[in-house]
Steps between C-alpha positions, in 0.01 A plus 500: 500500500136421445300802395142516628392582143558137410210385718185409310168452675181336380171452680633199693874488438820691557789444261828618643873464437688189607670524840747285690239473775287293256726193504308285748158595359617418147617156612171436678297599193703339223641185661191307393535265205154595373628860467858452389433230238352771274811720524804468279784644705407398855639179651321258729538480788525878520729614780580823682823515297288488181282781633804712589645442151166604345493812719858582407417480129182707529540750784635759258210459257226703666241577236579173325448237773254521789401287795122459521335553838140465611361579845674189639848584367721377216313269259704509181718679251446664162738657254575622153879503515580253220151370443166558664455233766364432844447239768258481791492295818255212462298631796379794286432319173155558359456849649578692180825639637706408191260688274476797737876535548561421134263770382672755723845412362381488138328839541815647654713357220286637219452839668832579330412575136838361390460171690583190298275196506511245779599138455368238739414133497373204695601138546299230325222406740491829688149589388457756780792707375385469139159632605650796689721597208206486257293717737784754500492512119799280418476293183696190394841538343794265455540210743842411637658225701699567815649302785285552810703468819225379736402206281852453357383448143434684179149648486307684234421863567205620295599852402254786546536858374333829580601779267423869550241497223315205655514655844371840389229346282356307795555764768348808335830672445666366814322723748493386862185463696 
């Protein structure tokens, strides 16, 4: 079951739990090499079966993984299940959605006083993602190499970290507003 309390809204976006009804919209948004080449676990081409597998792994993780919607519908995904990460359909790049959704998730995460830090990272060359993570307060940590499915090769992930102390220092105690 997907509790309505797991919906997060911002001025332009609605973050909501993953649903089986999202399969076709996920394929439409992510089956674009310019999107998927920056992701580690997504294959290319990205099929409906891939979307259904993703939904199956994440449907029970409301409050950890959200689909991102704007006025036009589904435009991406964001989560903090294992690591903080996100992707957006290319059609909405440059609108500030990653920062807006990211700030909402980071604020939600650190609203819990016992919340641990968040690990994230970006692929070499993904300057847009590096910029978003820096704007959210993440700082460099250890890099790692992983096999990225879409490009079928080992890539460097530049690690980024946002600890509770860094978050609270830059957010005035973590208040929302």
